[in-house]
Backbone as CSV, one residue per row, in Angstrom:
resi,resn,N_x,N_y,N_z,CA_x,CA_y,CA_z,C_x,C_y,C_z
1,MET,-0.310,-26.852,-43.857,-1.025,-25.876,-42.829,-0.958,-26.754,-41.552
2,PRO,-0.195,-26.352,-40.552,-0.290,-27.054,-39.242,-1.470,-26.902,-38.183
3,LYS,-1.825,-27.853,-37.615,-3.084,-27.594,-36.801,-2.637,-27.822,-35.231
4,ILE,-3.053,-27.056,-34.540,-2.654,-27.297,-32.984,-3.929,-27.194,-32.207
5,THR,-3.974,-27.359,-31.305,-5.183,-27.415,-30.091,-4.517,-26.546,-28.974
6,ILE,-5.600,-25.685,-28.448,-5.320,-24.417,-27.556,-6.444,-24.817,-26.732
7,ASP,-6.500,-25.303,-25.550,-7.324,-25.551,-24.345,-8.419,-26.641,-25.084
8,ASP,-7.997,-27.684,-25.876,-8.811,-28.470,-26.390,-9.605,-28.233,-27.520
9,HIS,-9.391,-26.957,-28.144,-10.020,-26.533,-29.145,-8.949,-26.553,-30.502
10,GLU,-9.270,-26.908,-31.581,-8.476,-27.141,-32.515,-8.562,-25.739,-33.378
11,TYR,-7.197,-25.218,-33.872,-7.002,-24.160,-34.792,-6.042,-24.830,-35.737
12,LYS,-6.325,-24.167,-37.023,-5.252,-23.768,-38.335,-4.354,-22.941,-37.951
13,ALA,-3.388,-23.077,-38.371,-2.207,-22.225,-38.260,-1.252,-22.200,-39.537
14,GLU,-0.527,-21.127,-39.713,0.206,-20.894,-40.781,1.494,-21.041,-40.327
15,GLU,2.657,-21.409,-41.399,3.990,-21.999,-41.002,4.581,-20.740,-40.471
16,GLY,5.231,-20.877,-39.203,6.206,-19.652,-38.576,5.330,-18.900,-37.705
17,MET,3.789,-19.084,-37.537,3.173,-18.180,-36.600,3.548,-19.053,-35.139
18,THR,3.290,-17.905,-34.362,3.903,-18.414,-32.889,2.446,-18.685,-32.338
19,VAL,2.159,-19.390,-31.136,1.186,-19.894,-30.505,0.621,-18.355,-30.056
20,LEU,0.996,-17.494,-29.463,0.471,-16.034,-29.241,-0.301,-15.658,-30.295
21,GLN,0.192,-15.550,-31.626,-0.461,-14.946,-33.129,-1.543,-15.951,-33.300
22,VAL,-1.683,-17.276,-33.236,-2.712,-18.080,-33.320,-3.833,-17.968,-32.314
23,ALA,-3.581,-17.950,-31.015,-4.602,-17.395,-30.167,-4.905,-16.183,-30.290
24,ARG,-4.370,-14.959,-30.853,-5.114,-13.673,-30.854,-5.888,-14.093,-32.110
25,ALA,-5.542,-14.615,-33.058,-6.331,-14.905,-34.481,-7.787,-15.414,-34.229
26,ASN,-7.625,-15.977,-33.097,-8.874,-17.147,-32.641,-9.672,-16.293,-31.586
27,GLY,-9.213,-14.983,-30.853,-9.724,-14.792,-29.814,-9.669,-15.522,-28.553
28,VAL,-8.307,-16.159,-28.582,-8.034,-16.926,-27.157,-7.413,-15.929,-26.333
29,GLN,-7.626,-15.440,-25.430,-6.922,-14.661,-24.526,-5.776,-14.864,-23.913
30,ILE,-4.619,-14.521,-23.903,-3.385,-14.452,-23.078,-2.672,-13.310,-22.600
31,PRO,-2.585,-13.003,-21.681,-1.904,-11.863,-21.205,-0.517,-11.695,-21.649
32,THR,-0.553,-10.054,-21.911,0.870,-9.517,-22.410,1.038,-8.252,-22.304
33,LEU,2.307,-7.573,-22.004,2.249,-6.478,-21.966,3.614,-6.114,-22.895
34,CYS,4.630,-6.803,-23.134,5.708,-6.345,-24.200,5.610,-6.735,-25.736
35,TYR,4.685,-7.381,-25.717,4.235,-7.689,-27.265,3.688,-6.721,-28.047
36,HIS,4.251,-6.793,-29.193,3.646,-5.742,-30.306,3.789,-6.460,-31.819
37,PRO,2.590,-6.726,-32.479,2.506,-7.094,-33.802,3.514,-6.573,-34.661
38,SER,4.139,-5.239,-34.447,5.057,-4.844,-35.569,6.515,-5.208,-35.116
39,LEU,6.734,-5.705,-33.842,8.093,-5.687,-33.254,8.611,-7.242,-33.194
40,LYS,9.715,-7.542,-33.503,9.990,-8.609,-32.886,9.771,-9.080,-31.402
41,PRO,9.549,-10.518,-31.162,8.606,-10.569,-29.577,10.031,-11.002,-28.885
42,SER,10.168,-10.292,-27.818,11.052,-10.378,-26.840,11.062,-11.421,-25.650
43,GLY,9.604,-11.482,-25.011,9.725,-12.456,-24.032,9.895,-11.683,-22.623
44,SER,10.111,-10.449,-22.703,10.696,-9.630,-21.501,9.851,-9.632,-20.312
45,CYS,8.574,-9.490,-20.709,7.258,-9.412,-19.494,6.978,-11.093,-18.854
46,ARG,7.166,-11.520,-19.748,7.008,-13.364,-19.270,5.353,-13.693,-18.948
47,LEU,4.577,-12.594,-19.340,3.239,-12.992,-18.890,2.481,-14.081,-19.587
48,CYS,2.930,-14.380,-20.747,2.219,-15.007,-21.807,2.701,-16.695,-21.772
49,ALA,2.914,-17.206,-20.219,3.419,-18.387,-20.420,2.207,-19.565,-20.394
50,VAL,2.486,-20.507,-21.411,1.507,-21.543,-21.579,1.984,-22.807,-21.303
51,GLU,1.199,-23.865,-21.267,1.812,-25.139,-21.145,1.723,-25.946,-22.027
52,VAL,2.996,-26.667,-22.535,3.089,-27.572,-23.825,3.712,-28.637,-23.285
53,PRO,3.822,-29.580,-24.170,4.596,-30.997,-24.054,5.914,-30.497,-24.499
54,GLY,7.062,-31.039,-23.668,8.369,-30.929,-23.669,9.074,-31.892,-24.995
55,ARG,9.709,-31.020,-25.757,10.312,-31.811,-26.870,11.088,-33.297,-26.625
56,ALA,11.648,-33.448,-25.926,12.558,-34.338,-25.342,11.862,-35.279,-24.720
57,THR,11.002,-35.124,-23.536,10.815,-36.152,-23.124,8.740,-36.199,-23.105
58,GLY,8.449,-35.103,-23.701,6.882,-34.928,-23.630,6.246,-34.449,-22.323
59,LYS,7.093,-34.775,-21.189,6.363,-33.835,-19.911,6.130,-32.441,-20.344
60,ARG,4.728,-32.081,-19.771,4.365,-30.813,-19.695,5.157,-29.555,-19.228
61,ILE,5.550,-28.833,-19.972,6.535,-27.666,-19.320,5.771,-26.020,-19.772
62,THR,6.224,-25.104,-18.949,5.734,-23.707,-19.451,6.750,-23.102,-20.347
63,MET,6.285,-22.475,-21.408,6.797,-21.434,-22.174,6.271,-20.465,-22.764
64,LEU,6.952,-19.451,-23.290,6.238,-17.935,-23.593,5.413,-18.251,-24.944
65,ALA,4.244,-17.839,-25.100,3.652,-18.009,-26.295,4.057,-17.068,-27.251
66,CYS,4.765,-16.075,-26.947,4.903,-15.024,-27.938,6.273,-15.548,-28.730
67,ILE,7.143,-16.234,-27.978,8.096,-16.857,-28.962,8.240,-18.276,-29.511
68,LEU,7.171,-18.962,-29.024,6.983,-20.354,-29.044,6.274,-20.196,-30.340
69,LYS,6.987,-21.102,-31.467,6.520,-21.410,-32.847,5.468,-22.548,-32.610
70,VAL,4.569,-22.654,-33.543,3.800,-23.772,-33.458,4.303,-24.976,-34.478
71,LYS,3.624,-26.187,-34.009,4.063,-27.540,-34.638,3.008,-28.084,-34.912
72,GLU,3.017,-29.104,-35.870,1.598,-30.091,-36.094,1.301,-30.588,-34.707
73,GLY,0.113,-30.455,-34.410,-0.405,-31.511,-33.403,0.238,-30.841,-32.096
74,MET,0.563,-29.710,-31.869,0.940,-29.297,-30.614,-0.391,-28.910,-29.578
75,ALA,-0.344,-29.605,-28.468,-1.527,-29.252,-27.228,-0.935,-28.040,-26.341
76,VAL,-1.774,-27.049,-26.573,-1.569,-25.959,-25.598,-2.314,-25.711,-24.810
77,LYS,-2.074,-25.503,-23.403,-2.860,-25.081,-22.228,-2.731,-23.566,-21.969
78,THR,-3.543,-22.838,-21.761,-3.478,-21.692,-21.299,-4.083,-21.445,-19.845
79,ARG,-4.690,-22.466,-19.277,-4.954,-22.286,-18.101,-4.133,-23.577,-17.197
80,GLY,-4.365,-23.328,-15.783,-4.047,-24.563,-15.184,-2.874,-24.170,-13.790
81,GLU,-2.578,-25.233,-13.166,-1.611,-24.558,-11.938,-0.286,-24.217,-12.449
82,ALA,0.313,-24.918,-13.434,1.658,-24.518,-13.935,1.574,-23.118,-14.609
83,VAL,0.628,-23.166,-15.422,0.505,-21.637,-15.682,0.361,-20.531,-14.724
84,LYS,-0.433,-20.600,-14.088,-0.784,-19.708,-12.901,0.277,-19.510,-11.882
85,ARG,0.961,-20.547,-11.718,2.362,-20.228,-11.117,3.178,-19.247,-11.865
86,ALA,3.585,-19.651,-13.138,4.493,-19.150,-13.910,4.064,-17.649,-14.005
87,ARG,2.685,-17.376,-14.214,2.261,-15.723,-14.366,2.137,-15.086,-13.293
88,THR,1.784,-15.893,-11.963,2.147,-15.159,-11.044,3.231,-14.632,-10.352
89,ARG,4.652,-15.348,-10.910,5.969,-15.048,-10.715,6.264,-13.728,-11.448
90,ALA,5.411,-13.818,-12.794,5.750,-12.709,-13.841,5.156,-11.218,-13.034
91,PHE,3.957,-11.633,-12.857,3.009,-10.235,-12.370,3.966,-9.523,-11.084
92,LYS,4.396,-10.572,-10.304,5.206,-10.215,-9.024,6.496,-9.635,-9.259
93,ASN,7.050,-10.177,-10.285,8.447,-9.460,-10.859,8.053,-8.213,-11.701
94,LEU,7.124,-7.841,-12.036,6.651,-6.472,-12.692,6.448,-5.269,-11.724
95,LEU,5.685,-6.063,-10.896,5.103,-5.236,-9.767,6.235,-4.375,-8.847
96,GLN,7.403,-5.530,-8.946,8.453,-4.940,-7.896,9.335,-3.756,-8.878
97,MET,9.037,-3.619,-9.835,9.487,-2.490,-10.694,8.594,-1.556,-10.959
98,ALA,7.386,-1.926,-10.756,6.090,-0.598,-11.184,5.293,-1.082,-10.210
99,PRO,5.550,-0.746,-8.537,4.604,-1.311,-7.614,2.994,-0.453,-7.906
100,GLN,2.792,0.564,-8.510,1.569,1.245,-8.399,0.962,1.167,-9.694
101,SER,1.512,0.486,-10.616,1.017,0.446,-12.116,-0.435,-0.120,-12.169
102,LYS,-1.566,0.872,-12.336,-2.951,0.450,-12.599,-2.932,-0.644,-13.629
103,THR,-2.253,-0.659,-14.703,-2.123,-1.744,-16.092,-1.790,-2.703,-15.168
104,ILE,-1.053,-2.972,-14.555,-0.373,-4.642,-14.430,-1.400,-5.162,-13.281
105,LEU,-1.813,-4.494,-11.992,-2.861,-4.538,-11.253,-4.238,-5.156,-11.928
106,GLU,-4.716,-4.496,-12.771,-6.055,-4.779,-13.381,-5.640,-5.968,-14.452
107,LEU,-4.824,-6.138,-15.048,-4.322,-7.443,-15.665,-4.323,-8.628,-14.597
108,ALA,-3.720,-8.418,-13.841,-3.253,-9.649,-12.835,-4.908,-9.873,-12.439
109,ARG,-5.677,-8.981,-12.044,-6.749,-9.449,-11.346,-7.781,-9.801,-12.273
110,ALA,-7.427,-9.613,-13.868,-8.634,-10.055,-14.938,-8.205,-11.612,-15.229
111,TYR,-6.866,-12.017,-14.986,-6.280,-13.180,-15.263,-6.380,-14.117,-13.737
112,ASP,-7.288,-13.666,-12.809,-7.496,-14.472,-11.639,-6.069,-14.658,-10.622
113,ILE,-4.974,-13.432,-11.121,-3.545,-13.510,-10.224,-3.925,-12.847,-9.027
114,ASP,-3.283,-13.109,-7.798,-3.335,-12.429,-6.503,-2.030,-11.667,-6.610
115,PRO,-1.941,-10.540,-6.889,-0.711,-9.794,-6.951,-0.259,-9.715,-5.703
116,GLY,-1.032,-9.905,-4.621,-0.508,-9.605,-3.281,-0.658,-8.341,-2.797
117,PRO,-0.297,-7.778,-1.392,-0.529,-6.779,-1.066,0.143,-5.477,-1.601
118,PRO,-0.071,-4.283,-1.860,0.669,-3.354,-2.502,1.347,-2.772,-1.578
119,PRO,2.373,-2.265,-2.107,3.362,-1.450,-1.070,2.756,-0.253,-0.696
120,ASP,2.884,-0.119,0.880,2.150,0.962,1.523,3.085,2.513,2.101
121,GLY,4.306,2.009,1.779,5.418,2.975,2.221,5.592,2.991,3.733
122,CYS,5.130,1.752,4.636,5.576,1.672,5.765,6.784,0.401,5.684
123,VAL,7.637,0.803,6.711,8.989,0.155,6.781,8.818,-0.856,7.933
124,ARG,7.667,-0.863,8.740,7.403,-1.785,9.933,8.519,-1.376,11.021
125,CYS,8.756,-0.121,10.917,9.877,0.172,12.241,9.340,0.357,13.594
126,ARG,7.926,0.334,13.652,7.091,0.455,15.003,7.364,1.218,15.846
127,LEU,8.213,2.604,15.150,8.427,3.709,16.066,6.896,4.351,16.346
128,CYS,6.006,4.450,15.370,4.462,4.882,15.599,3.834,4.147,16.896
129,ILE,3.910,2.782,16.843,3.265,1.891,17.944,4.005,2.294,19.137
130,ARG,5.169,2.074,19.266,5.926,2.090,20.410,5.795,3.669,21.163
131,VAL,5.887,4.617,20.372,5.747,6.109,21.019,4.444,6.285,21.682
132,CYS,3.098,5.867,20.908,2.023,5.984,21.242,1.828,5.203,22.566
133,THR,2.387,3.981,22.679,2.240,3.517,23.808,3.129,3.738,25.047
134,GLU,4.445,3.775,24.517,5.387,3.695,25.654,5.264,5.349,26.176
135,ILE,5.188,6.235,25.274,5.519,7.850,25.609,4.109,8.464,25.848
136,VAL,3.266,8.268,24.961,2.147,9.089,24.980,0.983,8.674,25.755
137,GLY,0.854,7.146,25.318,0.331,6.453,26.610,-0.983,5.609,26.070
138,PRO,-1.813,6.387,24.961,-3.073,5.595,24.567,-2.953,4.194,24.117
139,GLY,-1.769,3.791,23.315,-1.846,2.354,22.670,-2.898,2.748,21.415
140,ALA,-2.908,3.368,20.778,-3.754,3.491,19.531,-3.606,3.164,18.331
141,LEU,-2.294,2.434,18.444,-1.888,1.704,17.110,-1.090,0.108,17.489
142,LYS,-1.480,-1.000,16.683,-0.910,-2.243,16.783,-0.618,-2.836,15.428
143,MET,0.229,-3.755,15.627,0.778,-4.605,14.580,-0.098,-5.918,14.276
144,GLU,-0.707,-5.939,13.122,-1.750,-6.980,12.820,-1.216,-7.748,11.790
145,LYS,-1.474,-9.107,11.639,-1.075,-9.856,10.313,-2.115,-10.275,9.659
146,ARG,-2.000,-9.759,8.148,-3.011,-9.637,7.065,-2.489,-10.614,5.894
147,GLY,-2.947,-11.708,5.587,-2.339,-12.333,4.435,-1.169,-12.555,4.641
148,GLY,-0.802,-13.030,5.496,0.783,-13.132,5.909,1.499,-12.235,6.247
149,MET,1.152,-10.946,5.954,2.157,-9.939,6.268,1.739,-8.925,7.421
150,ASN,2.770,-8.462,8.020,2.243,-7.104,9.335,2.309,-6.169,8.781
151,PHE,0.762,-5.316,9.061,0.199,-3.809,9.002,0.249,-3.286,10.150
152,VAL,0.619,-2.132,10.210,0.350,-1.167,11.553,-1.197,-0.586,11.199
153,THR,-1.880,-0.977,12.534,-3.403,-0.759,12.099,-4.025,-0.014,13.463
154,PRO,-4.917,0.725,13.232,-5.525,1.584,14.440,-6.140,0.321,15.337
155,VAL,-6.005,0.901,16.688,-6.989,0.352,17.757,-8.106,1.214,18.120
156,GLU,-9.654,0.911,17.327,-10.676,1.672,17.466,-10.924,2.333,18.853
157,GLY,-11.015,3.691,18.755,-11.355,4.462,19.965,-10.485,5.110,20.681
158,LEU,-9.144,4.413,20.617,-8.134,4.831,21.306,-7.171,6.092,21.305
159,CYS,-7.440,6.851,19.687,-6.624,7.661,19.150,-6.927,8.962,19.913
160,ILE,-5.931,9.689,20.473,-6.520,11.200,21.184,-6.003,12.322,20.187
161,GLY,-5.589,12.143,18.775,-5.303,13.212,17.971,-3.949,14.004,18.141
162,CYS,-3.215,13.538,18.875,-1.675,14.215,19.040,-0.903,14.610,17.917
163,ALA,-1.274,13.438,17.037,-0.515,13.270,15.755,1.078,13.236,16.090
164,THR,1.640,12.347,17.070,2.968,12.232,17.227,3.470,10.979,16.634
165,CYS,2.757,10.086,16.362,2.963,8.997,15.385,2.987,9.261,14.010
166,ALA,2.496,10.642,13.638,2.820,10.987,12.149,4.103,12.003,12.191
167,ASN,4.403,12.393,13.343,5.495,13.163,13.490,6.806,12.266,13.397
168,ILE,6.482,11.213,13.977,7.862,10.302,14.381,8.066,9.257,13.127
169,CYS,7.163,9.094,12.256,7.017,8.247,11.119,8.252,8.790,10.209
170,PRO,9.369,7.793,9.912,10.252,7.963,9.048,9.947,7.898,7.469
171,THR,8.964,7.664,7.214,8.558,7.417,5.846,7.340,8.258,5.371
172,ASP,6.699,9.095,6.297,5.442,9.967,6.356,4.352,9.354,5.503
173,VAL,4.218,7.929,6.020,3.084,7.293,5.630,1.689,7.463,6.522
174,ILE,1.741,8.088,7.532,0.874,8.407,8.487,0.417,9.961,8.395
175,LYS,-0.831,9.944,7.950,-0.834,11.574,7.325,-1.855,12.127,8.425
176,VAL,-1.643,13.574,8.669,-2.835,14.477,9.440,-3.197,15.451,8.601
177,ASP,-4.612,15.445,8.702,-5.627,16.407,7.867,-6.357,17.385,8.726
178,ASP,-5.853,18.496,8.756,-7.026,19.426,9.526,-7.707,20.226,8.840
179,HIS,-9.005,19.880,8.687,-9.985,20.440,7.691,-11.033,20.576,8.466
180,ASP,-11.657,21.967,7.974,-12.892,22.456,8.756,-13.182,21.909,10.176
181,ASN,-12.073,22.535,10.980,-12.224,21.881,12.418,-11.976,20.893,12.982
182,VAL,-11.765,20.083,12.127,-11.595,18.348,12.488,-10.298,17.977,11.750
183,ARG,-9.472,17.350,12.804,-8.232,16.555,12.495,-8.565,15.139,12.149
184,THR,-8.122,14.500,11.208,-8.032,13.126,10.707,-6.794,12.505,10.758
185,ILE,-6.125,11.524,11.077,-5.145,11.042,11.128,-5.460,9.488,10.633
186,SER,-4.625,9.367,9.494,-4.885,7.817,8.769,-3.440,7.535,8.524
187,ILE,-3.370,5.981,8.163,-2.494,5.331,7.596,-3.002,4.418,6.311
188,ARG,-2.569,4.449,5.297,-2.911,4.167,4.244,-4.395,4.573,3.869
189,ASP,-5.561,3.699,3.681,-6.886,4.125,3.700,-7.501,3.956,4.955
190,GLU,-6.984,3.693,6.384,-7.690,3.499,7.483,-7.350,4.718,8.290
191,ILE,-8.364,5.077,8.839,-8.842,6.113,9.680,-8.042,5.624,11.052
192,ILE,-7.113,6.256,11.619,-6.590,6.020,12.951,-7.453,6.701,14.150
193,GLY,-7.895,8.004,13.717,-8.786,8.849,14.653,-9.343,10.070,13.762
194,LYS,-10.446,10.517,14.205,-10.983,11.469,13.878,-11.528,12.786,14.673
195,HIS,-11.048,13.798,15.259,-11.404,14.770,16.221,-11.894,16.131,15.625
196,PRO,-12.429,16.637,16.565,-12.888,18.046,16.420,-11.190,18.907,17.027
197,LEU,-11.343,20.221,16.976,-10.071,20.760,17.413,-10.334,21.979,18.121
198,GLU,-9.755,22.444,19.246,-9.990,23.364,20.107,-9.124,24.340,19.619
199,ARG,-9.808,25.674,19.797,-9.272,27.370,19.591,-8.519,27.739,20.435
200,CYS,-7.382,28.152,20.334,-6.538,28.891,21.221,-7.094,30.301,21.508
201,GLU,-7.064,30.394,22.997,-7.793,31.560,23.583,-7.009,32.731,23.134
202,GLY,-5.543,32.621,22.766,-4.878,33.905,22.622,-4.954,34.154,20.969
203,CYS,-4.515,33.414,20.157,-4.696,33.640,18.734,-5.565,33.230,17.976
204,GLY,-6.346,32.418,18.386,-7.634,31.941,17.702,-7.108,30.680,16.896
205,LYS,-6.011,30.130,16.761,-5.261,29.226,15.747,-6.086,27.964,16.433
206,LEU,-6.565,26.876,15.499,-6.927,25.778,16.076,-5.515,24.729,16.061
207,TYR,-5.632,24.301,17.397,-4.338,23.807,17.982,-4.315,22.247,18.438
208,ALA,-5.038,21.663,19.121,-5.229,20.460,19.736,-6.741,19.817,19.991
209,THR,-6.597,18.643,19.914,-7.809,17.733,20.105,-8.450,18.068,21.859
210,PRO,-9.755,17.976,21.893,-9.927,17.605,23.323,-9.493,16.323,24.093
211,LYS,-9.429,15.260,23.471,-9.242,13.987,23.805,-7.790,14.348,24.317
212,PHE,-6.973,15.009,23.514,-5.473,15.218,23.755,-5.339,16.189,25.081
213,LEU,-6.005,17.456,25.106,-6.175,18.179,26.026,-6.383,17.504,27.428
214,ASP,-7.480,16.690,27.421,-8.111,15.745,28.459,-7.128,14.984,28.933
215,HIS,-6.090,14.500,28.034,-5.490,13.347,28.394,-4.160,13.669,29.084
216,ILE,-3.760,15.139,28.849,-2.565,15.720,29.519,-2.925,16.294,30.522
217,HIS,-4.112,16.609,30.514,-4.364,17.134,32.309,-4.658,15.854,33.046
218,LYS,-5.190,14.617,32.686,-5.097,13.581,33.889,-3.557,13.166,34.108
219,ARG,-2.637,13.163,32.827,-1.419,12.646,33.244,-0.537,13.865,34.138
220,THR,-1.168,14.951,34.043,-0.087,15.826,34.813,-0.950,16.481,36.216
221,SER,-2.282,16.223,36.205,-3.124,16.641,37.539,-2.268,16.322,38.835
222,ALA,-1.845,15.441,39.216,-0.878,14.835,40.414,0.287,15.766,40.675
223,HIS,0.723,16.470,39.421,1.969,17.347,39.741,1.852,18.305,40.291
224,THR,2.958,18.705,41.141,2.683,19.526,42.267,3.159,21.075,41.512
225,ASP,3.861,20.825,40.334,4.293,22.252,39.559,3.015,22.618,38.450
226,VAL,1.873,21.768,38.278,0.939,22.192,37.396,0.274,23.393,37.472
227,LYS,0.419,24.462,36.426,0.070,25.853,36.402,-1.407,25.845,36.272
228,THR,-2.029,26.794,36.336,-3.464,27.010,36.079,-4.057,26.345,34.761
229,PRO,-4.914,25.921,34.525,-5.195,25.237,33.014,-5.688,26.464,32.143
230,HIS,-5.171,26.165,31.104,-5.602,27.321,29.964,-5.806,26.741,28.612
231,HIS,-6.358,27.323,27.587,-6.527,26.562,26.233,-5.751,27.806,25.435
232,TYR,-4.402,27.571,25.494,-3.409,28.531,24.482,-2.447,27.327,23.946
233,CYS,-2.157,27.709,22.740,-1.308,26.944,21.861,-0.042,27.098,22.445
234,GLN,0.813,26.394,21.918,2.442,26.332,22.477,3.067,27.675,22.354
235,THR,2.588,28.440,21.174,3.455,29.657,20.869,2.722,30.788,21.999
236,CYS,1.358,30.733,22.026,0.858,31.770,23.067,1.253,31.425,24.254
237,ALA,1.310,30.368,24.632,1.588,29.869,26.241,2.923,30.467,26.771
238,LYS,3.694,30.030,25.839,5.114,30.726,25.932,5.238,32.418,25.962
239,LEU,4.656,32.951,24.777,4.623,34.390,24.936,3.826,34.869,26.357
240,PHE,2.858,34.504,26.573,2.242,34.947,27.864,3.027,34.826,29.311
241,SER,3.527,33.628,29.134,4.302,33.057,30.246,5.696,33.957,30.243
242,ASP,6.333,34.435,29.297,7.571,35.218,29.223,6.949,36.496,29.542
243,ARG,5.716,37.136,29.393,5.136,38.445,29.695,5.123,38.823,31.261
244,VAL,4.501,37.641,31.812,4.055,37.458,33.176,5.585,37.624,33.975
245,LYS,6.496,36.911,33.591,7.650,36.856,34.157,8.471,38.086,33.969
246,SER,8.475,38.711,32.934,8.787,39.971,32.826,8.372,40.896,33.878
247,PHE,6.893,41.044,34.122,6.240,41.862,34.797,6.678,41.629,35.884
248,THR,7.045,40.477,36.683,7.026,39.965,37.924,8.310,40.351,38.334
249,ASP,9.551,40.034,37.150,10.888,40.691,37.403,10.740,42.400,37.634
250,HIS,9.965,42.927,37.016,9.610,44.583,37.152,9.390,44.992,38.428
251,VAL,8.351,44.127,38.982,7.908,44.562,40.332,8.339,44.177,41.526
252,GLN,9.331,43.133,41.075,10.462,42.761,42.244,11.434,43.804,42.562
253,ARG,12.062,44.598,41.293,12.929,45.607,41.456,12.671,46.806,42.429
């Protein structure tokens, strides 16, 4: 009956057992997703990497515990930098295929592996930043580096609630939620802006934020063609404008 050490603790094993089987039989935790005791191990998930001496040179290498058969005197390490590097690669490969998997993310954290930032749906095209700065004007969004990656983030207090960023976003990652007379614009779990909504004087529909209306008034106040200020939604403004034009045309005939 061969004896092996796992993390400097000696354990007895039976001929033909794998390192993973010995570890599990003795309460030693090694992560795995693809292993099942009723099936022949395949090493597909590659999470069960451990460090052992190489057969030829004795230099320590990483191998998969689920397929590695025990040998007398084998010294196994389930922790260390080499093991962590191998497991990190394995976790990241799995997350490329299943980026929102709660099981994989929780398992990675349990073994102190940083899986990196989860995909957020943003393709970093910067359309939202550019339209807010170059066309609308407030500059309420910026690109910020976090953990070595660029993220679109809000600039506190500058959003006017126009929702142009959400309308132009090609992947719909920026969300607009109009609820209980309040408009909330957000990206991922960060709020870009939260605003009350003005009600249209014509149809009564909630249609725009006070900050947006004030912004438009300031942008157009110097224009010679500005009409009398009103609080009509786009539909009512066009409807009333068409009626006034029709009445004017009738009077002039």
